Structures are given as structure tokens and as C-alpha cells.
C-alpha positions as CSV (number, residue, x, y, z in Angstrom):
1,X,-112.7,-148.4,58.4
2,X,-111.4,-150.4,61.3
3,X,-109.0,-148.4,63.5
4,X,-106.2,-149.5,65.8
5,X,-105.6,-147.6,69.0
6,X,-102.4,-148.1,70.9
7,X,-102.8,-147.5,74.7
8,X,-100.5,-145.0,76.3
9,X,-99.1,-143.3,73.3
10,X,-101.0,-140.1,73.8
11,X,-99.4,-139.7,77.2
12,X,-95.9,-140.1,76.1
13,X,-95.3,-136.4,75.5
14,X,-96.1,-135.7,79.2
15,X,-93.8,-138.5,80.4
16,X,-91.0,-137.4,78.1
17,X,-90.3,-134.1,79.8
18,X,-90.9,-130.5,79.0
19,X,-87.5,-128.7,79.2
20,X,-86.4,-126.8,76.1
21,X,-83.1,-125.3,75.0
22,X,-84.3,-121.9,76.2
23,X,-84.2,-123.4,79.7
24,X,-81.6,-125.8,81.1
25,X,-81.9,-128.6,78.6
26,X,-82.6,-129.7,75.1
27,X,-86.1,-130.9,74.0
28,X,-85.9,-133.5,71.2
29,X,-89.0,-134.5,69.2
30,X,-89.4,-138.2,68.4
31,X,-92.1,-140.3,66.8
32,X,-93.0,-142.9,69.4
33,X,-94.0,-146.5,68.7
34,X,-91.3,-146.9,65.9
35,X,-89.5,-150.2,66.8
36,X,-85.8,-150.0,66.0
37,X,-86.0,-146.2,65.6
38,X,-87.7,-144.7,68.7
39,X,-89.5,-146.5,71.5
40,X,-90.2,-145.6,75.1
41,X,-89.0,-148.3,77.4
42,X,-91.0,-149.7,80.3
43,X,-88.7,-147.9,82.8
44,X,-89.3,-144.6,81.1
45,X,-86.1,-144.3,79.0
46,X,-85.9,-144.2,75.2
47,X,-84.2,-146.6,72.8
48,X,-83.6,-146.8,69.0
49,X,-81.5,-145.6,66.1
50,X,-83.1,-142.1,66.1
51,X,-82.4,-141.9,69.9
52,X,-78.7,-142.9,69.4
53,X,-78.2,-140.2,66.7
54,X,-80.0,-137.6,68.9
55,X,-77.9,-138.3,71.9
56,X,-74.7,-138.1,69.9
57,X,-75.6,-134.8,68.4
58,X,-76.8,-133.4,71.8
59,X,-73.5,-134.4,73.4
60,X,-71.6,-132.7,70.6
61,X,-73.7,-129.5,71.2
62,X,-72.6,-129.6,74.9
63,X,-75.6,-131.2,76.6
64,X,-75.2,-133.8,79.3
65,X,-77.5,-136.9,79.3
66,X,-79.5,-135.5,82.2
67,X,-80.2,-132.3,80.1
68,X,-81.8,-134.2,77.2
69,X,-85.6,-134.6,77.2
70,X,-87.9,-136.2,74.6
71,X,-91.4,-135.3,73.5
72,X,-93.9,-136.6,70.9
73,X,-95.2,-133.0,70.5
74,X,-93.0,-132.2,67.5
75,X,-94.1,-128.6,67.2
76,X,-92.7,-127.8,70.7
77,X,-89.3,-129.5,70.2
78,X,-86.0,-127.8,69.7
79,X,-84.9,-130.6,67.3
80,X,-87.0,-133.2,65.6
81,X,-85.8,-136.7,64.6
82,X,-87.3,-138.6,61.8
83,X,-88.7,-138.2,58.2
84,X,-87.1,-135.0,57.0
85,X,-89.1,-131.8,57.3
86,X,-87.8,-128.3,56.4
87,X,-85.6,-126.9,57.6
88,X,-83.4,-129.9,58.5
89,X,-79.9,-131.3,58.6
90,X,-79.2,-134.6,57.1
91,X,-80.1,-137.1,56.0
92,X,-78.7,-139.4,58.7
93,X,-80.7,-142.4,57.2
94,X,-82.4,-143.2,53.9
95,X,-85.0,-145.9,54.3
96,X,-87.4,-147.7,51.9
97,X,-91.1,-148.1,52.7
98,X,-91.7,-151.9,52.6
99,X,-94.2,-154.6,53.5
100,X,-94.1,-157.0,56.4
101,X,-96.0,-160.3,56.3
102,X,-96.2,-163.5,58.4
103,X,-93.1,-165.7,57.9
104,X,-95.0,-168.6,56.2
105,X,-97.2,-166.4,54.0
106,X,-96.3,-165.8,50.4
107,X,-95.1,-162.4,49.2
108,X,-97.7,-159.7,48.6
109,X,-97.5,-157.6,45.5
110,X,-98.8,-154.1,45.4
111,X,-101.7,-155.3,43.3
112,X,-102.6,-158.1,45.7
113,X,-102.7,-155.6,48.6
114,X,-105.8,-154.2,47.0
115,X,-107.7,-157.3,48.0
116,X,-106.1,-157.9,51.4
117,X,-106.2,-156.4,54.9
118,X,-103.4,-153.8,55.5
119,X,-102.3,-152.1,58.7
120,X,-100.3,-148.9,58.9
121,X,-100.3,-145.3,59.9
122,X,-102.1,-142.6,57.9
123,X,-98.7,-141.3,56.6
124,X,-97.4,-144.8,55.7
125,X,-100.5,-145.8,53.8
126,X,-101.3,-142.5,52.2
127,X,-100.0,-143.7,48.8
128,X,-102.0,-146.9,48.9
129,X,-105.2,-145.0,49.9
130,X,-104.7,-142.6,47.0
131,X,-104.1,-145.5,44.6
132,X,-106.9,-147.8,45.6
133,X,-109.5,-145.2,46.7
134,X,-111.9,-144.4,49.6
135,X,-113.8,-147.7,49.3
136,X,-110.6,-149.7,49.7
137,X,-109.6,-147.6,52.7
138,X,-112.9,-148.2,54.4
139,X,-113.0,-151.9,53.8
140,X,-109.3,-153.0,53.9
141,X,-107.2,-150.5,55.9
142,X,-106.6,-150.6,59.7
143,X,-105.3,-147.2,60.4
144,X,-102.9,-147.2,63.4
145,X,-101.6,-144.3,65.3
146,X,-98.1,-145.9,65.5
147,X,-96.6,-148.8,63.5
148,X,-96.1,-150.9,66.7
149,X,-99.9,-151.1,67.1
150,X,-100.0,-153.3,63.9
151,X,-97.8,-156.1,65.3
152,X,-100.5,-157.9,67.3
153,X,-102.9,-157.7,64.3
154,X,-100.5,-159.4,62.0
155,X,-99.6,-162.0,64.6
156,X,-103.2,-162.9,65.2
157,X,-104.1,-163.0,61.5
158,X,-106.3,-159.9,61.8
159,X,-104.4,-158.2,59.0
160,X,-102.4,-159.6,56.0
161,X,-99.6,-157.0,55.9
162,X,-98.1,-154.0,57.6
163,X,-96.8,-151.0,55.6
164,X,-94.0,-148.9,57.2
165,X,-90.4,-147.8,56.7
166,X,-88.2,-150.9,56.5
167,X,-86.1,-150.1,59.7
168,X,-89.4,-149.9,61.6
169,X,-90.6,-153.2,60.1
170,X,-87.3,-154.9,61.0
171,X,-87.6,-153.7,64.6
172,X,-91.2,-154.9,64.7
173,X,-90.1,-158.3,63.3
174,X,-87.5,-158.6,66.0
175,X,-90.2,-158.4,68.6
176,X,-91.9,-161.5,67.1
177,X,-88.9,-163.8,66.5
178,X,-89.4,-166.1,63.5
179,X,-93.0,-165.0,62.9
180,X,-92.7,-162.1,60.5
181,X,-90.5,-161.3,57.4
182,X,-89.9,-158.4,55.2
183,X,-91.0,-158.8,51.6
184,X,-88.2,-156.6,50.3
185,X,-90.3,-154.8,47.8
186,X,-89.6,-151.0,48.3
187,X,-92.7,-148.9,47.7
188,X,-91.1,-145.5,48.3
189,X,-88.1,-143.8,49.9
190,X,-87.9,-141.8,53.0
191,X,-85.1,-139.5,54.1
192,X,-84.5,-139.0,57.8
193,X,-83.1,-135.8,59.1
194,X,-82.8,-133.5,62.1
195,X,-85.5,-130.9,61.9
196,X,-84.7,-127.4,63.2
197,X,-86.9,-125.0,65.0
198,X,-86.7,-121.2,64.9
199,X,-84.7,-121.4,68.1
200,X,-82.1,-123.9,66.7
201,X,-81.9,-123.0,63.0
202,X,-78.6,-121.2,63.7
203,X,-77.2,-124.5,64.9
204,X,-77.1,-126.0,61.4
205,X,-73.3,-126.1,61.0
206,X,-72.7,-127.5,64.5
207,X,-75.3,-130.3,63.9
208,X,-73.9,-131.1,60.5
209,X,-70.4,-131.3,62.1
210,X,-71.8,-133.7,64.7
211,X,-73.2,-136.0,62.1
212,X,-69.9,-136.0,60.2
213,X,-68.1,-136.9,63.4
214,X,-70.6,-139.7,64.1
215,X,-70.0,-141.1,60.6
216,X,-66.2,-140.8,60.8
217,X,-65.7,-142.3,64.3
218,X,-67.8,-145.4,63.7
219,X,-70.6,-144.4,66.1
220,X,-73.2,-144.3,63.2
221,X,-72.3,-147.8,62.0
222,X,-72.4,-149.2,65.6
223,X,-75.9,-147.7,66.0
224,X,-76.9,-149.4,62.7
225,X,-75.7,-152.8,64.0
226,X,-77.4,-152.2,67.4
227,X,-80.8,-151.1,66.2
228,X,-81.5,-151.9,62.6
229,X,-81.1,-155.7,63.0
230,X,-81.5,-157.7,59.7
231,X,-81.1,-154.5,57.7
232,X,-77.6,-153.6,59.0
233,X,-75.9,-155.1,56.0
234,X,-77.8,-152.7,53.8
235,X,-76.3,-149.7,55.6
236,X,-72.6,-150.2,55.3
237,X,-72.0,-146.5,54.5
238,X,-73.9,-143.5,55.9
239,X,-75.8,-141.3,53.4
240,X,-74.2,-138.2,52.0
241,X,-75.2,-135.0,53.9
242,X,-77.1,-132.6,51.7
243,X,-75.7,-129.1,51.2
244,X,-78.5,-126.7,52.1
């Protein structure tokens, strides 16, 4: 198996800050290297749709911008943004897992991926690995620690396709203008929610209220336009919040 390593990602949790809600601030867990959803900027700040939702909710909970910290150590966080894990509030986004190819390449069917080179994280390619088997994984899969690490491989023709959630692929495509395109063939569906810790599980109602306000005042839709790029027209309405 050929493996992709993205420099600097391992150090992000240290750079993100270590203050939790039990201290003077709120520690929010994010999955770094997710273009369009959560990316650490060169200057040290964070950007993306997940970040926009997190900031809105944090402000509703009474935290100032300087009291919000981010970490990639999800187990230490007060709240966790991303694919829903129990217990959580949401969803604030429902995304399809899709395929990204070079702009001039033909579409790839699921069957054709069995004979091609594919890049993706372990979580994103778990279904393919289970379907095609260990030999395929060893010969055809470049396992990346973050989706962003796959971009250079596709651009340099070292892989034929990238598998990830569609908003991430749209964000990645925006970093390579005119060079990539989404196939638009959903492989699975992912629900994004705000994961709660033992310290914050009692905040469920307040967080749900924050999401409803974000939906109602137009902030959610503005974040969709700002961060989800070519997919914005697919998200004209926010998802219904689950009753839990």
C-alpha cells in the first residue's frame, strides 16, 4: 500500500490551543485538512463551513471569539464538529460521499475504481476496501491522513480519483481551478452534527436553539455560499434537526 503523509497535520492540535470550557474558554474539536469545512490558515486561524457553524454556536452560548480554541484531538474537546457521533446535536449538514477526478478525465464508475488508483482517508475508503478486498487496498489505495493530501496526487496523475464527502471535494477542487471536477455519483451519505462531551451534554437544548437561530436568520445559508462553492445550490434549505 502506498501511503500519503501530509506535513504539519500532527502538530495542529498543539497550535490550536488547549483551553476547555472548564477554564476560561471553549475547546472545539475539528478534523483538519478538510477543504471547505475546516482548514488551518497559514496565519494560524481557521476557516470553513464547520468553523462558521462552530463560531455561531459558541457566540450563542456566550463565548467571545478570543475564548474559542480549536483542537484536532477530538477526545479532549468540549464540542466536536463533523460526521455525527453520539451524543450529538444536528445534523447541521447532510453530505454525500463522492468521487473527484481530473477535469478532462471520463467519469469513473464504482466498478472501474477497482482497477484504478484511488486516494482517500481510511474512513472515506472503508467501504471500497471492504468491497474490493485486501489485495485491492494494497495495490490501488493511497491512504491519506487528511483529504487535502490527495490533491497533489490527482493533479500530478499519481492517482485516478479521490474519495471524500462532496463538500470536501468541492473545497479541494476550488484549490485547483479548472483542473478537477466532481463526478456526482453519491456513494454514501454522511450526517454532520455537533458532538457533545460529558461536560457539555447538558447544553443540548441551547445548542439546538443556536442551530435553529442560525437557520432562521440566514447565517447558515450565507455560510453555505461562502464555503461550499459549487455545491451551494444543492443546499437551499438546512436539514431538519433530529429529535433526540
